Residue frames as a rotation matrix with the C-alpha (Angstrom) as fourth column:
MET 1
0.568 0.823 0.000 0.00
0.823 -0.568 0.000 0.00
0.000 0.000 -1.000 0.00
GLU 2
0.464 -0.503 -0.729 2.80
0.141 -0.771 0.621 2.37
-0.875 -0.391 -0.287 0.95
ARG 3
-0.592 -0.724 0.356 4.54
0.416 0.104 0.903 1.51
-0.691 0.682 0.239 -2.33
GLU 4
-0.098 0.639 0.763 1.42
0.987 -0.038 0.158 2.40
0.129 0.769 -0.626 -4.34
ARG 5
0.816 0.391 -0.425 1.07
0.482 -0.867 0.126 5.77
-0.320 -0.308 -0.896 -2.58
PHE 6
-0.006 -0.918 -0.396 4.72
0.111 -0.394 0.912 6.47
-0.994 -0.039 0.104 -3.40
ILE 7
-0.630 -0.185 0.754 4.17
0.718 0.231 0.656 5.65
-0.295 0.955 -0.012 -7.12
HIS 8
0.346 0.855 0.387 1.01
0.922 -0.387 0.031 7.81
0.177 0.346 -0.922 -7.31
SER 9
0.674 -0.157 -0.722 2.81
0.285 -0.846 0.451 10.65
-0.682 -0.510 -0.525 -5.59
GLY 10
-0.421 -0.907 -0.007 5.68
0.261 -0.129 0.957 10.47
-0.868 0.401 0.291 -8.13
ILE 11
-0.413 0.353 0.839 3.28
0.909 0.104 0.404 10.44
0.055 0.930 -0.364 -11.08
LEU 12
0.670 0.721 -0.179 1.44
0.738 -0.673 0.051 13.45
-0.084 -0.166 -0.983 -9.65
ARG 13
0.271 -0.662 -0.699 4.70
0.140 -0.691 0.709 15.38
-0.952 -0.290 -0.095 -9.30
LEU 14
-0.690 -0.532 0.491 5.58
0.514 0.117 0.849 14.60
-0.509 0.839 0.193 -12.94
ILE 15
0.038 0.796 0.604 2.16
0.978 -0.153 0.141 15.83
0.205 0.585 -0.785 -14.10
ILE 16
0.776 0.235 -0.585 2.53
0.447 -0.859 0.249 19.07
-0.444 -0.455 -0.772 -12.14
GLN 17
-0.149 -0.921 -0.361 6.05
0.121 -0.379 0.918 19.65
-0.981 0.093 0.168 -13.48
TYR 18
-0.627 -0.038 0.778 4.93
0.754 0.223 0.618 18.94
-0.197 0.974 -0.111 -17.07
THR 19
0.434 0.876 0.209 1.96
0.895 -0.446 0.010 21.31
0.102 0.182 -0.978 -16.72
ALA 20
0.593 -0.287 -0.752 4.19
0.217 -0.843 0.492 24.06
-0.776 -0.455 -0.438 -15.35
LEU 21
-0.528 -0.835 0.151 6.61
0.321 -0.031 0.947 23.55
-0.786 0.549 0.285 -18.24
VAL 22
-0.307 0.498 0.811 3.82
0.946 0.068 0.316 23.81
0.102 0.865 -0.492 -20.81
TRP 23
0.742 0.616 -0.265 2.46
0.655 -0.751 0.086 26.98
-0.146 -0.237 -0.960 -19.18
SER 24
0.221 -0.738 -0.637 5.93
0.131 -0.625 0.770 28.55
-0.966 -0.254 -0.041 -19.13
LEU 25
-0.698 -0.505 0.508 6.54
0.524 0.124 0.843 27.77
-0.488 0.854 0.178 -22.81
THR 26
-0.025 0.771 0.636 3.14
0.958 -0.162 0.234 28.96
0.284 0.615 -0.735 -24.01
GLY 27
0.694 0.233 -0.681 3.52
0.527 -0.810 0.259 32.05
-0.491 -0.539 -0.684 -21.86
CYS 28
-0.274 -0.884 -0.379 6.81
0.187 -0.436 0.880 32.94
-0.943 0.170 0.285 -23.55
ILE 29
-0.683 0.033 0.730 5.34
0.725 0.154 0.671 32.40
-0.090 0.988 -0.129 -27.00
SER 30
0.346 0.916 0.205 2.31
0.922 -0.372 0.105 34.56
0.173 0.153 -0.973 -26.34
GLU 31
0.606 -0.152 -0.781 4.41
0.341 -0.838 0.427 37.41
-0.719 -0.525 -0.456 -24.94
ASN 32
-0.171 -0.772 -0.612 7.00
-0.477 -0.478 0.737 37.45
-0.862 0.418 -0.286 -27.79
PRO 33
0.615 0.450 0.648 5.33
0.303 0.624 -0.721 36.32
-0.728 0.639 0.247 -31.01
VAL 34
-0.623 -0.770 0.139 7.42
0.375 -0.138 0.917 36.24
-0.687 0.623 0.375 -34.21
ARG 35
0.429 0.810 -0.399 5.78
0.062 -0.467 -0.882 38.74
-0.901 0.354 -0.251 -36.54
GLN 36
-0.424 -0.508 0.749 6.36
0.781 0.214 0.587 38.23
-0.459 0.834 0.306 -40.24
GLY 37
0.427 0.543 -0.723 5.99
0.068 -0.817 -0.573 41.33
-0.902 0.195 -0.386 -42.40
VAL 38
0.356 -0.243 0.902 6.47
0.930 0.188 -0.316 42.29
-0.093 0.952 0.293 -46.03
VAL 39
0.175 -0.373 -0.911 8.85
0.085 -0.916 0.391 45.14
-0.981 -0.146 -0.129 -46.93
SER 40
0.930 0.162 0.329 9.40
0.344 -0.069 -0.936 46.77
-0.129 0.984 -0.120 -50.32
ILE 41
-0.052 -0.993 -0.110 12.87
0.589 -0.120 0.799 47.19
-0.806 -0.023 0.591 -51.84
ILE 42
0.932 0.357 0.059 13.22
0.276 -0.596 -0.754 50.27
-0.233 0.719 -0.654 -54.05
PHE 43
-0.082 -0.977 0.198 16.31
0.909 0.009 0.417 50.98
-0.409 0.214 0.887 -56.17
GLU 44
0.256 0.245 -0.935 16.85
0.212 -0.958 -0.193 54.70
-0.943 -0.149 -0.297 -56.69
ASN 45
-0.526 -0.618 -0.584 18.58
-0.396 -0.430 0.811 54.53
-0.753 0.658 -0.018 -60.10
GLY 46
0.140 0.618 -0.774 15.73
-0.990 0.096 -0.103 53.04
0.011 0.780 0.625 -62.10
PHE 47
-0.075 -0.107 0.991 15.46
-0.378 0.923 0.071 49.40
-0.923 -0.369 -0.110 -63.02
TYR 48
-0.286 -0.101 0.953 16.35
0.560 0.789 0.252 47.39
-0.778 0.606 -0.170 -66.10
GLN 49
0.332 0.360 -0.872 16.38
-0.417 -0.773 -0.478 50.10
-0.846 0.522 -0.107 -68.72
THR 50
0.989 0.078 0.122 16.90
0.078 0.427 -0.901 49.50
-0.122 0.901 0.416 -72.44
LYS 51
0.234 -0.969 0.083 20.47
0.577 0.208 0.790 48.57
-0.782 -0.137 0.608 -73.32
SER 52
0.945 -0.023 -0.326 22.44
-0.249 -0.696 -0.674 50.95
-0.211 0.718 -0.663 -75.52
MET 53
0.676 -0.735 0.055 25.82
0.549 0.452 -0.703 50.94
0.492 0.505 0.709 -77.23
ALA 54
-0.221 -0.742 0.633 27.37
-0.092 -0.631 -0.771 53.42
0.971 -0.229 0.071 -74.76
PRO 55
-0.758 -0.091 -0.646 27.74
0.597 0.303 -0.743 53.43
0.264 -0.948 -0.175 -70.97
ASP 56
0.065 0.869 0.490 24.55
0.099 -0.494 0.864 54.58
0.993 -0.007 -0.118 -69.26
GLU 57
-0.672 -0.410 0.616 24.75
-0.476 -0.398 -0.784 56.23
0.567 -0.820 0.072 -65.85
ASN 58
-0.264 0.697 0.667 21.44
-0.933 -0.008 -0.360 54.77
-0.246 -0.717 0.652 -64.70
LYS 59
0.202 0.370 -0.907 21.31
-0.699 0.703 0.132 51.45
0.686 0.607 0.401 -66.50
ILE 60
-0.263 -0.239 0.935 20.90
-0.808 0.584 -0.078 48.31
-0.527 -0.775 -0.347 -64.39
SER 61
-0.022 0.185 -0.983 21.21
-0.840 0.530 0.118 45.08
0.543 0.828 0.144 -66.38
ASP 62
0.143 0.108 -0.984 21.79
0.340 0.928 0.151 42.65
0.930 -0.356 0.096 -63.50
ILE 63
0.062 -0.019 0.998 21.57
-0.746 -0.665 0.033 42.94
0.663 -0.746 -0.056 -59.77
ASN 64
-0.399 -0.178 -0.899 22.56
0.494 0.784 -0.375 41.15
0.772 -0.594 -0.225 -56.57
LEU 65
0.141 0.440 0.887 20.54
-0.665 -0.621 0.414 41.81
0.733 -0.649 0.205 -53.43
ILE 66
-0.327 -0.274 -0.905 21.59
0.467 0.785 -0.406 40.35
0.821 -0.555 -0.129 -50.05
VAL 67
0.420 0.509 0.752 19.80
-0.510 -0.553 0.659 40.89
0.751 -0.660 0.027 -46.74
PHE 68
-0.539 -0.686 -0.489 21.85
0.134 0.503 -0.854 40.21
0.832 -0.525 -0.179 -43.60
ASP 69
0.626 0.695 -0.355 20.35
0.455 0.044 0.889 39.53
0.634 -0.718 -0.288 -40.18
GLU 70
0.872 -0.210 0.443 21.67
-0.434 -0.749 0.500 41.14
0.227 -0.628 -0.744 -36.99
TYR 71
0.595 -0.679 0.429 24.40
-0.024 0.519 0.854 38.49
-0.803 -0.519 0.293 -36.74
GLY 72
-0.121 -0.666 -0.736 25.73
-0.784 -0.390 0.482 39.18
-0.608 0.636 -0.476 -40.25
ARG 73
-0.643 -0.040 0.765 24.25
0.258 0.929 0.266 36.04
-0.721 0.369 -0.587 -41.79
ALA 74
-0.872 0.332 -0.359 22.62
-0.474 -0.393 0.788 36.23
0.120 0.858 0.500 -45.22
GLU 75
-0.516 0.766 0.383 18.91
-0.068 0.409 -0.910 35.69
-0.854 -0.495 -0.159 -44.59
ALA 76
0.644 0.706 0.293 17.71
0.297 0.122 -0.947 36.47
-0.705 0.697 -0.131 -48.11
THR 77
-0.528 -0.815 -0.239 19.54
-0.015 -0.273 0.962 36.62
-0.849 0.512 0.131 -51.45
LEU 78
0.684 0.700 0.206 18.49
0.247 0.044 -0.968 37.50
-0.687 0.713 -0.143 -54.98
TRP 79
-0.579 -0.750 -0.318 20.28
-0.089 -0.330 0.940 37.63
-0.810 0.572 0.125 -58.30
ALA 80
0.490 0.766 0.416 18.56
0.456 0.182 -0.871 38.50
-0.743 0.617 -0.260 -61.55
ASP 81
-0.653 -0.724 -0.221 19.85
0.128 -0.393 0.911 39.23
-0.746 0.567 0.350 -65.04
ASN 82
-0.684 0.501 0.530 16.58
0.607 -0.012 0.794 39.86
0.404 0.865 -0.297 -66.83
ASN 83
-0.425 0.570 0.703 13.49
-0.321 -0.821 0.472 42.05
0.847 -0.025 0.532 -66.48
LEU 84
-0.527 0.236 -0.816 12.14
0.787 0.497 -0.365 42.14
0.319 -0.835 -0.448 -62.94
GLU 85
0.356 0.763 0.539 9.27
0.418 -0.646 0.638 44.16
0.836 -0.002 -0.549 -61.56
ALA 86
-0.798 -0.547 -0.253 10.04
0.498 -0.363 -0.787 46.84
0.339 -0.754 0.562 -58.98
PRO 87
-0.048 -0.736 0.675 9.67
-0.982 -0.087 -0.165 47.35
0.181 -0.671 -0.719 -56.13
LEU 88
-0.428 -0.162 -0.889 10.67
-0.068 0.987 -0.147 43.94
0.901 -0.003 -0.434 -54.85
ASN 89
0.411 0.603 0.683 8.67
-0.796 -0.128 0.592 42.55
0.444 -0.787 0.428 -51.93
LEU 90
-0.481 -0.638 -0.601 10.39
-0.128 0.730 -0.671 40.46
0.867 -0.246 -0.433 -49.25
ALA 91
0.736 0.673 -0.069 8.92
-0.087 0.195 0.977 38.70
0.671 -0.713 0.202 -46.21
LEU 92
-0.445 -0.894 -0.050 11.10
0.069 0.022 -0.997 39.50
0.893 -0.447 0.052 -43.19
THR 93
-0.066 0.367 -0.928 10.64
0.953 0.297 0.050 39.44
0.294 -0.881 -0.370 -39.41
SER 94
0.461 0.326 0.825 9.14
0.157 -0.945 0.286 42.70
0.873 -0.002 -0.487 -38.12
GLY 95
0.917 -0.092 0.387 10.97
-0.386 -0.442 0.810 44.53
0.096 -0.892 -0.441 -35.34
LYS 96
0.638 -0.733 0.236 14.33
0.553 0.650 0.521 43.06
-0.535 -0.202 0.820 -36.30
LEU 97
0.284 -0.646 -0.709 17.62
-0.504 -0.730 0.463 44.61
-0.816 0.225 -0.532 -37.46
TYR 98
0.611 -0.137 0.780 18.60
0.653 0.644 -0.398 43.97
-0.448 0.752 0.483 -41.07
ARG 99
-0.148 -0.673 -0.725 21.28
-0.279 -0.674 0.684 45.22
-0.949 0.304 -0.088 -43.42
PHE 100
0.767 0.463 0.445 20.51
0.329 0.313 -0.891 45.49
-0.552 0.829 0.087 -47.15
ILE 101
-0.264 -0.839 -0.475 23.29
-0.293 -0.400 0.869 45.53
-0.919 0.368 -0.140 -49.74
ALA 102
0.807 0.488 0.333 23.06
0.196 0.311 -0.930 45.52
-0.558 0.815 0.155 -53.51
ALA 103
-0.403 -0.896 -0.184 25.54
-0.059 -0.175 0.983 45.25
-0.913 0.407 0.018 -56.37
ALA 104
0.702 0.703 -0.108 24.48
-0.083 -0.070 -0.994 46.27
-0.707 0.707 0.009 -59.87
ASN 105
0.869 -0.244 -0.431 26.03
-0.467 -0.111 -0.877 45.31
0.166 0.963 -0.210 -63.20
PHE 106
0.063 -0.854 0.516 28.58
-0.750 0.301 0.589 42.86
-0.659 -0.424 -0.622 -61.77
GLY 107
-0.011 0.000 -1.000 27.55
-0.941 0.337 0.010 40.27
0.337 0.941 -0.004 -64.35
TYR 108
-0.396 -0.132 -0.909 27.48
0.012 0.989 -0.149 37.30
0.918 -0.070 -0.390 -61.97
ARG 109
0.723 0.685 -0.086 25.95
0.030 0.093 0.995 36.02
0.690 -0.722 0.047 -58.75
LEU 110
-0.150 -0.752 0.642 27.80
-0.761 -0.326 -0.560 36.94
0.631 -0.573 -0.524 -55.55
GLY 111
0.221 0.170 -0.960 28.49
0.280 0.932 0.230 33.84
0.934 -0.320 0.158 -53.42
ILE 112
-0.690 -0.434 0.579 28.25
-0.336 -0.516 -0.788 35.65
0.641 -0.738 0.210 -50.08
SER 113
0.105 0.719 -0.687 26.75
0.468 0.573 0.673 34.04
0.877 -0.392 -0.276 -46.97
ASP 114
0.330 -0.082 -0.940 28.24
0.921 -0.191 0.340 36.29
-0.207 -0.978 0.012 -44.26
ALA 115
0.988 0.146 0.041 28.69
0.151 -0.969 -0.195 40.06
0.012 0.199 -0.980 -44.02
SER 116
0.431 -0.896 -0.110 32.39
-0.140 -0.186 0.972 39.66
-0.892 -0.403 -0.206 -43.21
GLN 117
-0.020 -0.416 0.909 32.95
0.815 0.520 0.256 38.45
-0.579 0.746 0.329 -46.78
LEU 118
0.874 0.398 0.278 32.06
0.486 -0.710 -0.510 41.91
-0.006 0.581 -0.814 -48.09
ASN 119
0.656 -0.663 -0.361 35.44
-0.254 -0.644 0.722 43.23
-0.711 -0.381 -0.591 -46.92
SER 120
-0.377 -0.870 0.318 37.29
-0.004 0.345 0.939 41.16
-0.926 0.352 -0.134 -49.51
LEU 121
0.406 0.600 0.689 34.86
0.708 0.270 -0.652 41.58
-0.577 0.753 -0.315 -52.41
THR 122
-0.410 -0.631 -0.659 36.75
-0.048 -0.706 0.706 43.22
-0.911 0.321 0.259 -55.30
TYR 123
0.750 0.604 0.269 35.76
0.304 0.047 -0.951 44.32
-0.588 0.795 -0.149 -58.78
HIS 124
-0.374 -0.896 0.237 38.20
0.600 -0.039 0.799 44.39
-0.707 0.441 0.552 -61.70
LEU 125
0.416 0.556 -0.719 37.59
-0.071 -0.769 -0.635 47.54
-0.906 0.316 -0.281 -63.72
VAL 126
-0.190 -0.426 0.885 37.99
0.932 0.205 0.299 48.02
-0.309 0.881 0.358 -67.46
TYR 127
-0.982 -0.177 -0.070 37.83
0.141 -0.925 0.352 51.07
-0.127 0.336 0.933 -69.70
PRO 128
-0.455 0.874 -0.173 34.40
-0.220 -0.298 -0.929 52.76
-0.863 -0.384 0.328 -69.65
ASP 129
-0.207 0.419 -0.884 33.73
-0.970 -0.204 0.130 52.30
-0.126 0.885 0.449 -73.36
GLU 130
-0.827 -0.104 -0.553 33.57
-0.234 0.957 0.170 48.54
0.512 0.270 -0.816 -72.70
TYR 131
-0.811 0.584 0.031 30.55
0.147 0.254 -0.956 48.86
-0.566 -0.771 -0.292 -70.39
ARG 132
-0.818 0.567 -0.092 27.53
-0.196 -0.125 0.972 48.07
0.540 0.814 0.214 -72.52
CYS 133
-0.084 0.802 -0.592 25.35
0.548 0.533 0.645 46.84
0.832 -0.270 -0.484 -69.67
GLY 134
0.837 0.445 0.319 25.76
0.040 -0.631 0.775 49.69
0.546 -0.636 -0.546 -67.20
ILE 135
-0.094 -0.874 0.478 28.35
-0.549 -0.355 -0.757 51.08
0.831 -0.333 -0.446 -64.80
PRO 136
-0.201 -0.010 -0.980 29.19
0.612 0.780 -0.134 48.84
0.765 -0.626 -0.150 -61.77
MET 137
-0.212 0.247 0.946 27.46
-0.571 -0.816 0.085 50.24
0.793 -0.522 0.314 -58.67
THR 138
-0.572 0.063 -0.818 26.83
0.589 0.726 -0.356 49.26
0.571 -0.685 -0.453 -55.06
ALA 139
0.016 0.609 0.793 24.39
-0.497 -0.684 0.535 50.24
0.868 -0.403 0.291 -52.30
ASP 140
-0.519 -0.230 -0.823 24.44
0.566 0.629 -0.533 49.62
0.641 -0.742 -0.196 -48.54
THR 141
0.394 0.767 0.507 21.82
0.026 -0.560 0.828 50.69
0.919 -0.313 -0.241 -45.98
GLY 142
-0.753 -0.525 0.398 23.77
-0.459 -0.016 -0.888 49.66
0.472 -0.851 -0.229 -42.89
TYR 143
-0.746 0.483 -0.458 21.71
0.623 0.748 -0.227 48.03
0.233 -0.455 -0.860 -40.11
ILE 144
-0.710 0.619 0.335 18.17
-0.604 -0.780 0.163 49.37
0.363 -0.086 0.928 -39.81
MET 145
-0.724 0.565 0.395 15.09
-0.048 0.529 -0.847 48.26
-0.688 -0.633 -0.356 -37.87
VAL 146
-0.892 0.394 -0.223 12.46
-0.206 0.085 0.975 46.77
0.403 0.915 0.005 -40.17
GLU 147
-0.534 0.817 0.218 8.70
-0.192 0.134 -0.972 46.84
-0.823 -0.561 0.085 -39.69
GLU 148
-0.300 0.504 0.810 5.94
0.828 0.559 -0.041 45.51
-0.473 0.658 -0.585 -41.91
GLY 149
0.717 0.649 0.256 5.11
0.673 -0.548 -0.496 47.85
-0.182 0.528 -0.829 -44.78
ASP 150
0.271 -0.697 -0.664 8.48
-0.006 -0.691 0.723 49.64
-0.963 -0.192 -0.191 -44.72
GLN 151
0.980 -0.133 0.147 9.99
0.146 -0.020 -0.989 50.86
0.135 0.991 0.000 -47.98
ILE 152
0.380 -0.922 -0.077 13.74
0.372 0.076 0.925 50.18
-0.847 -0.380 0.372 -48.05
ARG 153
0.990 -0.039 -0.133 15.49
-0.134 -0.522 -0.842 52.57
-0.037 0.852 -0.522 -50.44
LEU 154
0.324 -0.921 0.215 18.88
0.638 0.381 0.669 51.58
-0.698 -0.080 0.711 -51.81
THR 155
0.894 -0.094 -0.438 20.83
-0.316 -0.824 -0.470 54.44
-0.317 0.559 -0.767 -53.41
PHE 156
0.718 -0.624 0.308 23.56
0.693 0.683 -0.231 53.23
-0.066 0.379 0.923 -55.74
ILE 157
0.580 -0.678 -0.451 27.09
-0.464 -0.730 0.502 54.65
-0.670 -0.081 -0.738 -55.78
ARG 158
0.913 -0.254 -0.318 29.21
-0.214 0.365 -0.906 54.05
0.346 0.896 0.279 -58.88
LEU 159
0.710 -0.703 0.032 32.55
0.447 0.485 0.752 52.25
-0.544 -0.520 0.658 -58.48
MET 160
-0.080 -0.727 0.682 34.20
0.993 -0.118 -0.010 54.36
0.088 0.676 0.731 -61.17
SER 161
-0.333 -0.098 -0.938 35.19
0.302 -0.953 -0.008 58.01
-0.893 -0.286 0.348 -61.19
LYS 162
0.227 0.408 0.884 33.81
0.972 -0.039 -0.232 60.25
-0.060 0.912 -0.405 -63.90
ILE 163
-0.748 -0.353 -0.563 34.40
0.284 -0.936 0.209 63.65
-0.600 -0.003 0.800 -65.46
SER 164
0.242 0.907 0.344 31.55
0.869 -0.046 -0.492 65.70
-0.431 0.418 -0.800 -66.85
ILE 165
-0.879 -0.459 -0.131 31.80
0.329 -0.782 0.529 68.42
-0.345 0.422 0.838 -69.52
GLN 166
0.187 0.976 0.115 28.93
0.886 -0.117 -0.449 70.75
-0.424 0.186 -0.886 -70.24
MET 167
-0.877 -0.417 0.240 28.85
0.481 -0.754 0.448 73.56
-0.006 0.508 0.861 -72.79
ASP 168
0.059 0.881 -0.469 26.36
0.612 -0.404 -0.680 76.36
-0.788 -0.247 -0.563 -72.36
ARG 169
-0.854 -0.353 0.381 25.70
0.505 -0.392 0.769 77.84
-0.122 0.850 0.513 -75.80
SER 170
0.053 0.989 -0.139 22.45
0.910 -0.105 -0.401 79.60
-0.412 -0.105 -0.905 -74.98
LYS 171
0.405 0.068 -0.912 23.83
-0.004 -0.997 -0.076 83.00
-0.914 0.034 -0.404 -76.09
LEU 172
-0.688 -0.713 -0.136 25.31
-0.194 0.000 0.981 81.72
-0.699 0.701 -0.139 -79.37
SER 173
0.073 0.669 -0.740 23.67
-0.964 -0.144 -0.225 81.56
-0.257 0.730 0.634 -82.75
ASP 174
0.763 0.344 0.547 22.75
-0.263 0.939 -0.223 78.19
-0.590 0.026 0.807 -84.24
GLU 175
0.901 -0.403 -0.160 25.47
-0.062 0.246 -0.967 78.39
0.429 0.881 0.197 -86.89
VAL 176
0.151 -0.876 0.459 28.24
-0.938 -0.273 -0.214 78.64
0.313 -0.398 -0.862 -84.28
GLU 177
0.699 0.017 -0.715 29.91
0.008 0.999 0.032 75.25
0.715 -0.028 0.699 -83.80
MET 178
0.231 -0.636 0.736 31.80
-0.970 -0.209 0.123 74.27
0.075 -0.743 -0.665 -80.66
ASN 179
0.603 -0.117 -0.789 33.88
-0.114 0.967 -0.230 71.12
0.790 0.228 0.570 -80.21
VAL 180
0.729 -0.474 0.493 35.68
-0.497 0.128 0.858 69.42
-0.470 -0.871 -0.143 -77.32
THR 181
0.446 -0.620 -0.646 39.07
-0.766 0.110 -0.634 68.61
0.464 0.777 -0.426 -78.79
GLY 182
-0.066 -0.484 -0.873 40.27
0.050 0.872 -0.487 66.22
0.997 -0.076 -0.034 -76.07
VAL 183
0.411 0.133 0.902 39.90
-0.885 -0.179 0.429 65.02
0.219 -0.975 0.045 -72.51
ARG 184
0.045 -0.443 -0.895 42.06
-0.075 0.892 -0.446 62.38
0.996 0.087 0.007 -70.84
ILE 185
0.690 0.164 0.705 41.85
-0.713 -0.018 0.701 60.80
0.127 -0.986 0.104 -67.40
GLY 186
-0.008 -0.789 -0.615 44.94
-0.367 0.574 -0.732 58.98
0.930 0.220 -0.294 -66.13
ASN 187
-0.857 -0.489 0.161 45.88
-0.351 0.326 -0.878 56.73
0.377 -0.809 -0.451 -63.20
CYS 188
0.186 0.972 0.140 42.47
-0.905 0.114 0.410 55.09
0.383 -0.203 0.901 -63.02
PRO 189
-0.317 -0.318 0.893 42.46
-0.764 0.644 -0.042 52.09
-0.562 -0.696 -0.448 -60.62
LYS 190
-0.620 0.035 -0.784 42.31
-0.568 0.670 0.478 48.61
0.542 0.742 -0.395 -62.11
VAL 191
-0.354 0.448 -0.821 40.75
0.577 0.796 0.185 46.96
0.736 -0.408 -0.540 -59.05
ILE 192
-0.489 0.258 0.833 38.39
-0.617 -0.778 -0.121 48.33
0.617 -0.573 0.540 -56.42
LYS 193
-0.917 0.271 -0.292 36.94
0.398 0.667 -0.631 46.93
0.024 -0.694 -0.719 -53.20
ALA 194
-0.421 0.833 0.360 33.19
0.414 -0.177 0.893 47.14
0.807 0.525 -0.270 -53.51
PHE 195
0.597 0.800 -0.058 32.15
0.341 -0.187 0.921 47.74
0.726 -0.570 -0.384 -49.88
THR 196
0.531 -0.479 -0.699 35.24
0.724 -0.171 0.668 49.05
-0.440 -0.861 0.256 -48.08
SER 197
0.718 -0.320 -0.619 37.66
-0.359 -0.931 0.066 51.96
-0.597 0.175 -0.783 -48.50
ASN 198
0.781 -0.424 0.457 40.21
0.624 0.545 -0.560 51.84
-0.012 0.723 0.691 -51.32
SER 199
0.574 -0.670 -0.471 43.72
-0.427 -0.735 0.526 53.08
-0.699 -0.101 -0.708 -51.96
VAL 200
0.903 -0.362 -0.231 46.34
-0.120 0.303 -0.945 52.77
0.412 0.881 0.230 -54.69
LYS 201
0.775 -0.630 0.041 49.56
0.215 0.324 0.921 51.08
-0.594 -0.705 0.387 -53.60
SER 202
-0.374 -0.927 -0.018 51.68
0.212 -0.104 0.972 51.47
-0.903 0.360 0.235 -56.75
ALA 203
-0.392 0.156 -0.907 51.58
-0.795 -0.553 0.249 52.50
-0.463 0.818 0.341 -60.40
ASN 204
-0.971 -0.007 -0.238 50.84
-0.134 0.843 0.521 48.88
0.197 0.538 -0.820 -61.29
ASP 205
-0.591 0.802 -0.088 47.42
0.562 0.331 -0.758 49.28
-0.579 -0.497 -0.647 -59.66
CYS 206
0.125 0.623 -0.772 46.33
-0.134 -0.760 -0.635 51.81
-0.983 0.183 -0.011 -62.27
PHE 207
0.505 0.028 0.863 45.74
0.855 0.118 -0.505 52.30
-0.116 0.993 0.036 -65.98
THR 208
-0.162 -0.680 -0.716 48.66
0.599 -0.644 0.476 54.73
-0.784 -0.352 0.511 -66.27
LEU 209
-0.872 -0.214 0.439 47.89
0.488 -0.412 0.769 55.92
0.016 0.886 0.464 -69.82
GLY 210
-0.541 0.743 -0.395 44.33
-0.193 -0.566 -0.801 56.83
-0.819 -0.357 0.449 -68.97
TYR 211
-0.434 0.481 0.761 41.58
0.876 0.422 0.233 57.11
-0.209 0.768 -0.605 -71.53
């Protein structure tokens, strides 16, 4: 008889402990629910414009988009090299820190799974007249808090320097002709790091003759 009371008492303790465990778990879940929300990704430089035979400042022919979580892990990735509707809509966890980076006109998919890999990502430049699919560009929001319905705007920065020449002939007659006889840019870097600061170490790092 004593043995039976001991067994029943042990079973009762197990039931009470199990019930308390269930209540504690369900309590945690109800207090901190995971909220999924949809955010819109907007690229400031237009999207997938018609290709031309000369470099286009705003052309985007292919794009990499990577979304890192607060630990620097790639939570969402996208690469596309054809027409794609904008804005892009992504389902992410609301109330969470994310970092959005994009690389345009790289011509290939970036195999990046961790934010630390961005430090070593390099792009090998060529002369501008060889860019038929757009100038290489990158964008980085840094870490921002995301809520459902947010619009994430990525502003691209070109990886190449440029020089602009503009002639104002508003006070001249139509028969007056003006010509730019020559412009040359020298010491342009051959390689650039896409998401970190850059510097030139020697003359071998540049196109010394310019273009």
